[in-house]
Backbone as JSON, one array per atom type, in Angstrom:
{
  "sequence": "MSRIQATFDKLKQQQRKALIPFITAGDPSPQLTVPLLHALVESGADVLELGVPFSDPMADGPVIQRASERALKLGVSLRSVLGMVAEFRKQDTTTPVVLMGYGNPIEAMGWELFAQRCAEVGVDGVLTVDFPPEESHDAFEHLQRHNIAPIFLLAPTTNEARIKHVAKLARGYVYYVSLKGVTGAGSIDLSAIEDKMPQLRKHIQLPIGVGFGIRDAETALAVAKLCDGVVVGSRIVQEIEASTEQNVVANVSKFVKELRVAIDKA",
  "N": [[152.83, 81.98, 91.6], [153.76, 83.85, 94.76], [155.12, 87.07, 94.76], [156.21, 87.34, 97.47], [157.68, 84.35, 97.81], [158.72, 84.14, 95.59], [160.58, 86.74, 95.53], [162.65, 85.57, 98.13], [162.77, 82.85, 97.13], [164.73, 83.98, 94.8], [166.57, 85.29, 96.46], [167.66, 83.42, 98.03], [168.95, 81.66, 96.03], [171.16, 83.23, 95.28], [172.41, 83.64, 97.39], [171.44, 85.35, 99.01], [170.63, 87.88, 101.73], [167.19, 88.74, 102.89], [166.68, 92.46, 102.46], [164.66, 94.51, 104.49], [162.96, 97.28, 105.21], [160.77, 99.14, 107.24], [158.8, 101.81, 107.15], [156.51, 104.46, 107.58], [153.78, 104.93, 106.23], [152.48, 108.46, 105.05], [153.72, 109.61, 106.18], [156.71, 111.53, 105.85], [154.75, 112.98, 104.58], [151.47, 112.28, 102.7], [152.06, 113.22, 100.01], [155.16, 112.18, 99.9], [155.0, 109.38, 100.43], [155.37, 107.24, 98.34], [157.5, 108.28, 96.49], [159.2, 107.19, 98.68], [159.23, 104.85, 98.62], [159.73, 104.15, 96.63], [162.89, 104.44, 96.89], [163.95, 103.56, 98.3], [163.54, 100.97, 97.17], [164.93, 101.08, 95.41], [167.11, 101.76, 96.81], [168.51, 98.95, 97.69], [166.44, 97.76, 98.93], [164.72, 94.76, 99.11], [161.95, 93.58, 100.44], [158.93, 95.63, 101.48], [157.94, 97.08, 103.22], [154.99, 98.5, 104.71], [153.53, 101.31, 106.89], [150.02, 101.27, 108.39], [149.06, 103.73, 109.67], [147.87, 104.24, 113.29], [146.23, 105.29, 116.45], [147.08, 103.85, 118.26], [149.06, 102.33, 118.32], [150.62, 99.58, 119.67], [152.97, 98.04, 120.04], [154.93, 99.44, 119.21], [157.37, 102.09, 119.62], [158.18, 104.89, 120.85], [159.16, 106.73, 118.57], [157.57, 105.26, 115.93], [155.37, 105.68, 117.22], [155.62, 108.63, 116.99], [155.42, 109.22, 114.05], [152.53, 107.64, 113.35], [151.03, 109.68, 114.67], [151.73, 111.88, 113.6], [151.02, 110.97, 110.66], [148.36, 110.77, 110.66], [147.14, 113.32, 111.39], [147.62, 114.52, 108.81], [145.51, 113.42, 107.72], [145.15, 110.84, 107.2], [144.39, 107.71, 105.84], [143.24, 103.96, 105.78], [142.7, 103.93, 104.14], [143.19, 105.39, 102.17], [146.36, 105.24, 102.14], [145.9, 102.5, 100.71], [145.42, 103.1, 98.8], [148.19, 104.93, 98.15], [149.89, 102.22, 97.69], [149.44, 101.5, 95.16], [149.32, 103.13, 93.44], [152.45, 103.26, 93.68], [151.87, 100.54, 92.32], [152.05, 101.38, 89.95], [154.59, 101.42, 89.19], [156.05, 99.7, 89.55], [156.26, 96.23, 89.7], [157.18, 94.41, 90.66], [158.6, 94.18, 93.64], [157.52, 93.04, 96.63], [155.09, 94.33, 98.78], [154.0, 94.68, 102.02], [151.42, 95.36, 104.35], [151.86, 96.72, 107.63], [150.07, 96.8, 110.37], [147.11, 97.71, 112.44], [144.57, 95.86, 113.82], [141.74, 97.12, 113.98], [141.45, 99.69, 112.09], [141.02, 98.41, 109.74], [138.9, 95.95, 110.46], [137.02, 98.34, 110.48], [136.64, 98.74, 108.19], [135.86, 96.49, 107.15], [136.73, 93.14, 106.67], [136.64, 91.31, 104.38], [135.89, 92.97, 101.95], [138.71, 94.84, 102.42], [140.78, 92.49, 102.5], [139.53, 91.94, 99.22], [140.48, 94.66, 98.11], [143.18, 94.8, 98.8], [144.56, 93.33, 96.55], [143.11, 94.07, 94.53], [145.16, 96.04, 94.4], [147.54, 95.07, 94.64], [148.85, 94.3, 97.4], [150.69, 92.37, 98.85], [151.01, 91.44, 101.22], [149.92, 90.85, 105.01], [150.51, 92.04, 108.29], [148.98, 92.39, 110.55], [149.02, 93.46, 113.65], [147.88, 93.04, 116.35], [146.06, 90.73, 116.22], [146.58, 88.16, 116.85], [147.27, 84.67, 116.65], [145.15, 82.41, 117.31], [143.06, 84.27, 117.06], [142.72, 84.27, 114.94], [140.96, 83.53, 112.54], [139.49, 83.45, 111.09], [139.23, 85.8, 109.74], [141.45, 86.34, 108.64], [141.41, 84.15, 106.43], [140.18, 85.08, 104.49], [141.89, 87.04, 103.5], [143.2, 84.93, 102.52], [141.73, 83.76, 100.63], [142.13, 85.52, 98.27], [144.68, 85.9, 98.14], [146.63, 86.72, 99.35], [149.58, 86.77, 101.46], [149.18, 86.65, 105.33], [150.82, 87.14, 107.46], [153.39, 86.66, 110.77], [153.7, 86.81, 114.38], [156.59, 86.4, 115.89], [157.77, 85.85, 118.79], [160.25, 86.02, 121.9], [159.47, 84.99, 123.84], [157.79, 83.09, 122.71], [156.3, 80.04, 122.87], [156.89, 76.85, 122.37], [154.38, 75.59, 121.44], [152.68, 77.56, 120.31], [154.6, 78.57, 118.44], [153.67, 76.2, 116.92], [151.45, 76.22, 115.93], [151.3, 78.79, 114.23], [153.3, 78.3, 112.57], [151.7, 76.84, 110.93], [149.61, 78.51, 110.26], [150.69, 80.76, 108.7], [151.93, 82.29, 105.9], [154.71, 83.75, 103.07], [156.66, 84.95, 104.96], [157.75, 84.8, 108.55], [157.91, 87.08, 110.79], [160.34, 87.58, 113.98], [160.15, 89.32, 116.94], [163.07, 90.49, 117.99], [163.61, 91.38, 120.4], [162.37, 91.75, 124.27], [159.56, 94.07, 124.05], [158.77, 97.39, 122.43], [159.38, 98.09, 119.49], [162.27, 100.03, 118.17], [163.1, 99.66, 120.95], [165.58, 99.09, 123.42], [169.03, 97.04, 123.3], [170.18, 94.2, 120.63], [170.03, 91.24, 121.72], [172.26, 88.92, 120.15], [173.35, 86.65, 120.59], [171.34, 85.31, 122.37], [169.37, 85.4, 119.88], [170.43, 84.04, 118.4], [170.17, 81.55, 120.18], [167.59, 81.47, 119.7], [167.16, 80.18, 117.0], [167.11, 77.66, 115.89], [165.25, 76.0, 117.57], [162.7, 77.98, 116.25], [163.43, 77.09, 113.42], [163.07, 74.22, 113.45], [160.51, 73.72, 113.2], [159.05, 76.11, 111.01], [159.54, 75.99, 108.3], [159.07, 78.61, 106.31], [161.01, 81.56, 105.45], [162.27, 83.29, 108.36], [162.58, 86.7, 108.98], [164.18, 89.55, 110.66], [163.64, 91.4, 113.61], [163.35, 94.66, 115.44], [165.26, 96.93, 117.04], [167.42, 97.16, 115.76], [169.83, 98.82, 114.7], [172.33, 99.8, 113.33], [174.22, 99.81, 110.7], [176.29, 97.38, 111.44], [174.99, 95.27, 113.34], [172.94, 95.68, 111.74], [174.31, 93.34, 109.87], [174.87, 91.37, 111.88], [172.78, 90.32, 112.11], [171.94, 89.41, 110.2], [173.3, 86.95, 109.54], [172.35, 85.29, 111.42], [169.27, 84.72, 110.52], [167.31, 85.03, 107.81], [165.88, 87.63, 106.81], [166.44, 90.77, 107.39], [164.6, 93.23, 108.63], [164.26, 96.47, 109.33], [162.62, 99.65, 110.67], [161.88, 101.35, 112.72], [164.84, 102.42, 112.95], [164.58, 103.89, 110.78], [162.57, 105.52, 110.03], [163.58, 107.44, 112.41], [165.31, 108.64, 110.79], [163.79, 109.83, 108.81], [162.23, 111.77, 110.18], [164.13, 113.64, 111.33], [164.79, 114.86, 108.77], [164.6, 117.03, 106.49], [161.75, 117.93, 104.4], [162.39, 117.83, 101.39], [164.82, 116.94, 101.99], [164.98, 114.11, 102.91], [164.1, 112.36, 100.89], [166.99, 111.29, 99.66], [168.14, 111.53, 102.18], [167.5, 108.96, 103.31], [167.8, 107.49, 101.72], [170.5, 107.03, 101.5], [171.7, 106.32, 104.63], [169.89, 103.14, 103.93], [171.23, 101.96, 101.44], [173.98, 101.76, 103.46], [173.17, 99.69, 105.19], [172.72, 98.21, 103.15], [174.5, 97.19, 101.98], [176.24, 96.52, 104.35], [174.58, 93.91, 104.64], [174.89, 92.71, 102.67], [177.71, 91.5, 103.0], [176.88, 89.22, 104.57]],
  "CA": [[154.03, 82.08, 92.95], [154.02, 85.58, 94.94], [156.46, 87.6, 94.73], [157.45, 87.27, 98.96], [158.38, 83.85, 98.19], [159.99, 84.68, 94.25], [161.96, 86.84, 95.97], [163.32, 85.15, 98.58], [163.49, 82.14, 96.52], [166.17, 84.34, 94.4], [168.25, 85.43, 97.26], [168.68, 82.24, 98.37], [169.75, 80.99, 94.85], [172.12, 83.73, 95.02], [173.35, 83.72, 98.93], [171.95, 86.56, 100.23], [169.26, 88.01, 102.86], [166.59, 89.93, 102.72], [166.91, 93.75, 103.77], [162.93, 94.52, 104.3], [162.68, 97.75, 105.69], [159.46, 99.6, 107.52], [158.29, 102.95, 106.93], [154.94, 104.86, 108.03], [152.74, 105.66, 105.1], [152.15, 109.41, 105.08], [155.06, 110.12, 106.86], [156.13, 112.98, 106.32], [153.54, 113.61, 103.64], [151.55, 111.18, 102.09], [152.88, 113.11, 98.8], [156.56, 112.06, 99.61], [155.28, 108.51, 100.76], [155.59, 106.32, 96.86], [158.85, 108.24, 96.47], [160.07, 107.53, 99.54], [159.28, 103.18, 98.8], [160.8, 103.36, 94.9], [163.32, 105.14, 96.96], [164.37, 102.02, 99.42], [163.67, 99.89, 96.3], [166.14, 101.76, 94.37], [168.86, 101.61, 97.69], [168.57, 97.73, 98.06], [165.31, 96.34, 99.78], [163.82, 93.3, 98.7], [160.31, 93.49, 100.55], [158.66, 96.68, 102.04], [156.7, 96.74, 105.18], [154.23, 99.41, 104.9], [152.86, 100.51, 108.53], [148.93, 102.16, 107.94], [148.83, 104.9, 110.54], [146.69, 103.68, 113.66], [146.44, 105.96, 116.8], [147.35, 103.89, 119.76], [149.87, 101.4, 117.86], [150.89, 99.23, 121.23], [153.96, 97.46, 119.47], [155.46, 100.77, 119.12], [157.84, 103.26, 120.89], [158.19, 106.9, 120.52], [158.92, 106.7, 117.04], [156.7, 104.81, 114.62], [154.46, 106.38, 117.74], [155.57, 110.13, 116.34], [155.21, 109.1, 112.71], [151.31, 107.71, 113.17], [150.44, 110.63, 114.57], [151.34, 113.34, 112.02], [149.82, 110.95, 109.16], [147.08, 110.7, 110.97], [147.35, 114.4, 111.0], [147.71, 114.63, 107.76], [144.34, 112.81, 107.06], [145.62, 109.14, 106.4], [143.78, 106.44, 105.88], [143.87, 102.84, 104.81], [141.55, 103.45, 102.1], [144.68, 106.15, 101.26], [147.33, 104.12, 102.07], [146.19, 101.46, 99.41], [145.71, 103.52, 97.35], [149.27, 105.06, 97.88], [150.1, 100.69, 97.29], [147.84, 101.69, 94.01], [150.48, 104.33, 93.46], [153.46, 102.94, 93.56], [152.56, 99.52, 91.06], [152.22, 101.67, 88.56], [156.11, 101.57, 88.49], [157.18, 98.18, 90.63], [155.19, 95.55, 90.12], [157.81, 92.82, 91.41], [158.27, 94.47, 94.44], [156.64, 92.66, 97.45], [154.9, 94.98, 99.97], [153.08, 94.25, 102.81], [150.97, 96.28, 105.65], [151.5, 96.36, 108.74], [149.11, 97.42, 110.96], [146.5, 96.94, 113.99], [143.13, 95.26, 113.68], [140.66, 98.25, 114.1], [141.31, 100.05, 110.81], [139.81, 96.83, 109.13], [137.52, 95.68, 111.42], [135.74, 99.19, 110.05], [136.33, 98.52, 106.59], [135.23, 94.85, 106.4], [137.88, 92.42, 106.55], [136.38, 91.35, 103.08], [136.97, 94.24, 101.4], [139.9, 94.86, 102.63], [141.34, 91.18, 101.55], [139.54, 92.28, 98.56], [141.07, 95.9, 97.71], [144.34, 94.55, 98.93], [144.53, 91.9, 96.0], [143.4, 95.02, 93.52], [145.93, 96.97, 94.51], [148.97, 95.37, 94.94], [149.29, 94.38, 98.57], [151.31, 91.23, 98.71], [150.65, 90.33, 102.67], [149.0, 91.59, 106.06], [151.06, 91.73, 109.04], [148.35, 92.52, 111.78], [149.7, 93.13, 115.19], [147.34, 92.82, 117.88], [145.27, 89.64, 116.0], [146.72, 86.76, 117.25], [146.51, 83.32, 115.18], [144.82, 81.64, 117.64], [141.98, 84.52, 116.75], [142.38, 85.4, 113.29], [141.19, 82.11, 111.69], [138.23, 84.0, 109.59], [139.88, 87.13, 109.25], [142.52, 86.12, 107.48], [140.3, 83.28, 105.74], [139.2, 86.47, 103.48], [142.63, 86.77, 102.75], [144.03, 83.51, 101.21], [141.0, 83.77, 99.06], [142.78, 86.21, 97.59], [146.22, 85.28, 97.91], [147.35, 87.8, 100.58], [150.23, 86.1, 102.93], [148.94, 86.09, 106.66], [152.44, 87.15, 108.79], [152.63, 86.46, 111.93], [154.53, 87.98, 115.31], [157.19, 85.59, 116.66], [158.76, 86.84, 120.21], [161.44, 85.84, 122.86], [158.77, 84.36, 125.04], [156.44, 82.87, 122.13], [156.6, 78.55, 123.52], [156.71, 76.02, 121.22], [153.08, 75.28, 121.04], [152.88, 78.19, 119.67], [155.21, 78.93, 117.1], [153.55, 75.4, 116.09], [150.46, 76.93, 115.24], [151.79, 79.95, 113.55], [154.21, 77.41, 110.78], [150.67, 75.97, 110.62], [148.93, 79.7, 109.39], [151.44, 81.98, 108.28], [152.25, 82.46, 104.81], [155.42, 84.56, 103.16], [157.52, 85.16, 105.97], [157.72, 85.08, 109.7], [158.91, 87.75, 111.84], [160.2, 87.46, 114.84], [160.78, 90.11, 117.71], [164.33, 89.99, 118.87], [163.03, 91.77, 121.89], [160.92, 91.81, 124.82], [159.66, 95.9, 124.37], [158.71, 98.12, 121.59], [159.98, 98.38, 118.49], [162.63, 100.83, 118.81], [163.69, 99.57, 122.29], [166.25, 97.91, 123.98], [169.96, 96.68, 122.16], [169.52, 93.19, 120.53], [170.95, 89.99, 122.19], [172.62, 88.28, 119.58], [172.9, 84.73, 121.96], [169.15, 84.93, 122.13], [168.48, 84.75, 118.54], [171.26, 82.84, 117.45], [169.81, 80.13, 121.04], [165.62, 81.0, 119.64], [166.45, 80.23, 115.68], [166.45, 76.61, 115.92], [163.19, 76.23, 117.72], [162.08, 78.07, 114.84], [163.35, 76.48, 112.27], [162.39, 73.31, 113.47], [158.96, 73.89, 112.94], [159.16, 77.01, 110.29], [159.48, 76.11, 106.63], [158.93, 80.06, 105.86], [161.78, 82.67, 105.31], [162.34, 84.32, 108.75], [162.57, 87.76, 109.03], [164.68, 89.41, 112.5], [163.56, 92.78, 113.05], [163.15, 95.4, 116.55], [166.2, 96.8, 117.92], [168.38, 97.38, 114.26], [169.82, 100.62, 114.1], [172.38, 100.49, 112.33], [175.19, 98.55, 109.74], [177.47, 96.18, 112.23], [173.81, 95.08, 113.65], [172.26, 94.38, 110.23], [175.36, 92.38, 109.77], [175.19, 90.16, 112.8], [171.72, 89.44, 112.57], [171.96, 88.91, 108.82], [173.99, 85.71, 109.37], [171.89, 84.17, 111.96], [167.97, 84.7, 109.41], [166.63, 85.2, 106.5], [166.12, 88.91, 106.5], [166.21, 91.71, 108.47], [163.32, 94.24, 109.42], [164.55, 97.33, 109.84], [161.95, 100.54, 111.8], [162.49, 102.59, 114.01], [166.3, 103.83, 112.81], [164.61, 104.87, 109.1], [161.57, 106.16, 110.8], [164.37, 108.48, 112.92], [165.79, 109.75, 109.42], [162.75, 110.84, 108.15], [161.7, 112.27, 111.34], [165.04, 114.63, 111.3], [164.57, 115.2, 107.61], [163.45, 118.24, 105.88], [160.56, 116.79, 103.39], [163.33, 118.16, 100.91], [166.06, 116.0, 101.85], [164.05, 113.16, 103.33], [164.17, 110.7, 99.95], [168.47, 111.64, 99.99], [168.8, 110.67, 103.6], [166.27, 107.94, 104.18], [168.8, 106.38, 101.24], [171.79, 106.31, 102.01], [171.33, 105.07, 105.16], [169.62, 101.67, 102.91], [172.0, 101.56, 100.96], [174.91, 101.38, 104.28], [172.21, 98.28, 105.28], [172.58, 97.39, 102.51], [176.29, 96.7, 101.87], [176.52, 95.07, 105.23], [173.52, 92.64, 104.76], [175.54, 91.71, 101.84], [178.16, 90.6, 103.74], [176.24, 87.99, 105.47]],
  "C": [[153.85, 83.48, 93.38], [154.37, 85.81, 95.24], [157.01, 87.95, 96.25], [157.97, 86.17, 98.37], [159.37, 83.76, 96.3], [161.19, 85.56, 94.92], [163.05, 86.17, 96.81], [163.8, 83.53, 98.2], [165.3, 82.57, 96.01], [166.92, 84.51, 94.92], [168.59, 84.16, 97.38], [169.18, 81.35, 97.22], [170.71, 82.34, 94.86], [172.47, 84.03, 96.01], [173.31, 84.91, 99.46], [170.65, 86.67, 101.36], [168.89, 88.82, 102.79], [166.19, 91.07, 103.5], [165.52, 94.06, 103.62], [163.48, 95.88, 105.36], [160.76, 98.77, 105.9], [159.15, 101.52, 107.16], [156.54, 103.42, 107.14], [154.21, 105.65, 106.91], [152.05, 107.17, 105.87], [153.04, 110.27, 105.64], [156.49, 110.5, 105.97], [155.31, 113.02, 105.79], [153.29, 112.11, 103.58], [152.27, 111.78, 100.87], [153.86, 112.37, 98.57], [156.3, 110.01, 99.78], [155.62, 107.5, 99.41], [157.24, 106.95, 96.98], [160.0, 107.68, 97.15], [160.44, 105.76, 99.55], [160.47, 102.98, 97.1], [161.85, 103.82, 95.52], [164.46, 103.93, 97.7], [164.4, 100.88, 98.17], [164.49, 100.35, 95.66], [168.13, 101.74, 95.08], [169.15, 100.12, 97.88], [167.19, 97.11, 98.45], [164.62, 95.78, 99.31], [162.43, 93.22, 99.21], [160.28, 94.98, 101.49], [158.06, 96.83, 102.19], [156.69, 98.42, 105.01], [152.87, 100.29, 105.69], [151.92, 101.96, 107.94], [148.74, 102.92, 109.44], [147.84, 104.57, 112.17], [146.83, 104.79, 115.05], [146.6, 105.67, 118.83], [148.32, 102.64, 118.93], [151.3, 100.79, 119.22], [152.21, 99.18, 121.26], [155.08, 98.43, 119.36], [155.91, 101.55, 119.75], [157.57, 104.49, 120.13], [157.93, 107.1, 119.17], [158.55, 106.61, 115.8], [155.51, 106.03, 115.75], [153.87, 107.54, 116.48], [155.35, 110.26, 114.64], [153.77, 108.59, 112.51], [150.59, 108.66, 113.41], [150.94, 111.79, 113.25], [150.95, 112.65, 110.75], [148.57, 111.14, 109.87], [146.78, 112.63, 110.95], [146.72, 115.05, 109.77], [146.39, 113.91, 106.84], [144.65, 111.2, 106.29], [145.07, 108.74, 106.97], [144.09, 104.76, 105.92], [143.2, 102.77, 103.43], [143.04, 104.71, 101.59], [145.47, 105.78, 101.28], [147.12, 102.81, 101.0], [145.52, 102.08, 98.02], [147.24, 104.21, 96.51], [150.12, 103.62, 97.24], [149.93, 100.42, 95.73], [149.16, 102.44, 92.66], [152.11, 103.98, 91.99], [153.3, 101.19, 92.56], [151.99, 99.55, 89.76], [153.1, 102.35, 87.81], [156.81, 100.18, 89.17], [155.51, 97.53, 90.51], [156.07, 94.33, 90.06], [158.55, 93.14, 92.64], [157.53, 94.05, 95.94], [156.31, 93.84, 97.97], [153.76, 94.11, 100.71], [152.66, 94.76, 104.28], [150.98, 95.28, 106.32], [150.89, 97.0, 109.7], [148.75, 96.6, 112.3], [144.93, 96.7, 113.1], [141.73, 96.72, 112.99], [140.55, 98.74, 112.72], [140.24, 99.22, 109.85], [139.27, 96.73, 109.07], [136.39, 96.47, 111.0], [135.54, 99.21, 108.2], [135.61, 97.34, 106.57], [136.47, 93.56, 106.2], [137.55, 91.22, 104.37], [136.61, 92.35, 102.44], [137.54, 94.84, 101.39], [140.62, 94.01, 101.68], [141.25, 91.81, 99.97], [140.58, 93.43, 97.98], [142.83, 95.29, 97.9], [144.84, 93.93, 97.16], [144.03, 93.0, 94.45], [144.17, 96.17, 93.27], [147.54, 96.77, 94.2], [149.66, 94.92, 96.1], [150.02, 92.74, 98.59], [150.96, 89.89, 99.92], [150.12, 91.51, 103.58], [149.96, 91.45, 107.01], [149.84, 92.52, 109.81], [148.07, 92.52, 113.65], [148.91, 92.78, 116.41], [145.8, 92.17, 117.51], [146.59, 88.01, 116.23], [146.37, 85.36, 116.74], [145.42, 82.84, 116.17], [143.01, 82.36, 117.46], [141.69, 85.28, 115.46], [142.29, 84.87, 112.31], [139.94, 83.18, 110.45], [138.73, 85.51, 109.18], [140.95, 86.76, 107.45], [142.52, 83.71, 105.84], [140.06, 84.24, 104.08], [140.81, 86.56, 102.5], [143.55, 86.22, 102.0], [143.43, 83.62, 100.87], [141.74, 84.78, 98.03], [144.21, 86.51, 97.15], [147.4, 85.96, 98.34], [147.96, 86.61, 101.5], [149.93, 87.12, 104.4], [150.69, 86.2, 107.45], [152.05, 87.72, 109.86], [154.21, 87.11, 112.47], [155.61, 86.39, 115.57], [158.25, 86.24, 117.84], [159.88, 85.65, 120.74], [160.94, 84.42, 123.62], [158.12, 83.32, 124.09], [157.2, 80.79, 122.61], [156.41, 78.09, 121.92], [155.94, 75.52, 120.92], [152.75, 75.94, 119.56], [153.43, 78.52, 118.33], [155.19, 76.98, 116.3], [152.93, 75.89, 115.18], [150.61, 78.31, 114.26], [152.42, 79.25, 112.62], [152.41, 77.27, 110.54], [149.67, 77.57, 109.04], [149.51, 80.66, 108.65], [152.0, 81.48, 107.06], [153.96, 83.73, 104.4], [156.17, 84.25, 103.56], [157.26, 85.26, 107.26], [158.7, 86.0, 109.78], [158.69, 87.69, 113.0], [161.12, 88.98, 115.17], [162.21, 90.11, 118.6], [164.55, 90.92, 120.33], [162.31, 92.22, 122.52], [160.53, 93.36, 124.29], [159.12, 96.02, 123.16], [159.64, 97.94, 120.43], [161.25, 100.09, 118.57], [163.27, 100.84, 119.47], [165.08, 98.84, 122.76], [167.3, 98.23, 122.91], [169.53, 94.81, 122.12], [170.52, 92.41, 121.27], [171.2, 89.06, 121.27], [172.71, 87.12, 119.5], [172.0, 85.1, 121.57], [168.94, 84.0, 120.83], [169.4, 83.71, 118.28], [170.36, 81.17, 118.8], [168.45, 79.71, 120.29], [166.15, 80.08, 117.71], [166.49, 78.39, 115.55], [165.25, 76.17, 116.51], [162.99, 76.38, 116.17], [161.6, 77.63, 113.68], [163.55, 75.07, 111.94], [161.4, 72.96, 112.98], [158.78, 74.41, 111.97], [160.2, 77.04, 109.13], [159.97, 78.0, 105.59], [159.98, 80.82, 105.96], [161.13, 83.73, 107.06], [163.1, 85.33, 109.24], [162.87, 88.08, 111.01], [164.18, 91.23, 112.49], [163.3, 93.27, 115.07], [164.64, 95.11, 116.79], [167.54, 97.68, 116.82], [168.82, 98.76, 113.57], [171.2, 101.04, 113.81], [173.26, 99.33, 110.98], [176.0, 97.2, 110.37], [176.07, 95.25, 112.7], [173.15, 94.6, 113.39], [172.69, 93.58, 109.67], [174.87, 90.76, 110.4], [174.03, 89.47, 112.56], [171.58, 88.71, 111.19], [171.83, 87.03, 108.61], [173.34, 84.72, 110.21], [170.0, 83.73, 111.26], [167.77, 84.63, 107.98], [166.6, 86.49, 105.7], [166.38, 89.58, 107.97], [164.95, 93.27, 108.28], [164.53, 95.41, 109.73], [163.42, 98.55, 110.12], [161.85, 101.84, 111.94], [163.82, 103.57, 113.75], [165.26, 104.7, 111.26], [163.34, 105.52, 109.71], [161.9, 107.84, 111.05], [164.76, 109.47, 111.84], [165.16, 110.27, 109.38], [162.71, 112.05, 109.35], [162.86, 113.59, 111.14], [164.9, 115.48, 110.41], [164.44, 116.68, 107.73], [162.75, 117.39, 104.49], [161.56, 117.3, 101.78], [165.0, 117.32, 100.73], [166.21, 114.69, 102.51], [164.39, 112.13, 101.99], [165.79, 110.51, 99.78], [168.98, 110.94, 101.04], [168.32, 109.48, 104.08], [167.72, 106.22, 102.63], [169.95, 105.81, 100.88], [171.87, 105.86, 103.07], [170.69, 103.3, 104.8], [170.56, 101.58, 102.17], [173.54, 100.89, 102.02], [174.27, 99.97, 104.48], [172.61, 97.71, 104.67], [174.33, 96.34, 101.93], [176.32, 95.61, 102.94], [175.6, 93.88, 105.35], [174.55, 91.63, 103.75], [176.91, 91.0, 102.17], [178.16, 88.69, 104.31], [176.72, 86.25, 104.5]]
}
């Protein structure tokens, strides 16, 4: 059984929802990424999404764009991100880690080698924003050969035919983008999420996580009532950006603990 499935099965038994925080690898410094990952787990994270820095993160708003720019200036590459996961796994062998990013760095490495390295270091899933399911069959064959879950995005505009297609290909969980726009933009329309969920559940047996636009504990609780997991990215990265290297771990931990307490009320 995969770490992702084991985590969601355990949460289901406990009647709890997953907290899925996102940070960009290498931000604010490569040396702080692994300590931040451990701090996220200690603060209540169930699944970790680790962003691979990219020069043109088209789905991301200004906050995560700046995080990618900071990490790239420090020389953080896909290879170094995989090294960070390997370092994290020396202490934590149970928390699922999902790499989230874009196709170019993986294409440059080659999907076969990438999937092999993911398996070696302990990556559990890969979400490639600009690889739609219709065009990613060969790429994700490599992932599945190494038991790495291909994770897909669905949006408010996704039609039923595409939902069915994603349901066939996806593993681990499905990430539902709660709003039209980039990360950190706009405010969530909870009624729209509630209206969309029956259509998603009709075809998708996997857990469904909801992200984009979740900025506080109150919203996290409201979203948790509608789905299986709450994804929070820009607001955490914003906390990192506003902190010093001396207090960043403490500040992020405090915020994530607040999210955990709220989500557990769902």
